[in-house]
N, C-alpha and C positions, 0 to 999 in steps of 0.2 A: 545517360545524359551525353548529349555532345557538348564539347567545350568550346566556345567563342572564341573566333581570332581574329584581329582588328590588324590590319596594314592600311598605310594609303599611297594613293598615286595621282599623277599630275594629268589632267587633261592639255593634250597637247593643240597647236595650231587648227590641227584637221580632227582636232575632237577625238583622237583617238589615245588610249588609256592603255599605260604598260603593268600587266599583271604584276606585282611582285614574285619576285622570284619562292617564296617560301608559299606562298599562295599555288603557283602552277603545278609545285614539287607535290602538296598535300593532294590537290585535286589529280594528278596524274595528268597535266595537261600537255597537250602535242600541238606542233605548227598543222593551224586545218582544221582541229577543233570546234564545233560549233558550241555558242554561248547562247543562254536563251535570257533576254532581258524582261522584267517585267516589275510595273511603278505601283508601289501600293500608296495608301492614304499615309500622309504624314510623311512626305520626301523619304520614302524607304523604298529604293530600289535592291529589288531580287536578280542577282542572278545564276543560274544555274547551266552545268552543263551537260550539253544534250548528247547523250549517248546512243549510238545506234541500238537497233536491237539484234538481238543473236541471231536472228533467221537474217536478216540484213547481211552481216559480217560474214555469214558461212555462205551465201550466196556470193557475195562478192571474193572471197578464197575461192570457193569452185568455177568461178570464171576466166578465174586464171591458169587453170588444170584441166585436161581433155581426160575425163572421166568415160566416155564414152563404151571404152572396151569394158571397163567394170560395170557400167550400167547393163552392158549387153550379158555379159557372162553372167551377173546375180539377175537378170529378167528386172532389173530395176528394184528389187528389193535386198542390197546390200546383207542387212542387218539379219533378214532370214535367211538368207545362206551361211552366214557365219554361224548364226545358232544350229544350224543343218550339217554344217562341217564339225563345231564340237560335240555335237552329240555322236555324230559316227566316230569320234574320235576316243569318245569313253566306254 
């Protein structure tokens, strides 16, 4: 069972809320993270951290590197190339 934690914040003149440090740390929040707001019945506001899908994270990382040589060398299937190399080494 997950333990419930409560902290409070204040809404400023621009309707912004600072998330308390203990909550930021517990959620692993970083600047630029996305938060989803959901209004429930009974004045309950639920906040959720929107985490990127693993495939989106991998795509973003690969965009930073030129992997064309590896792609060409392995005919687009690096996993099979590694398996074949390992089998040949045995």
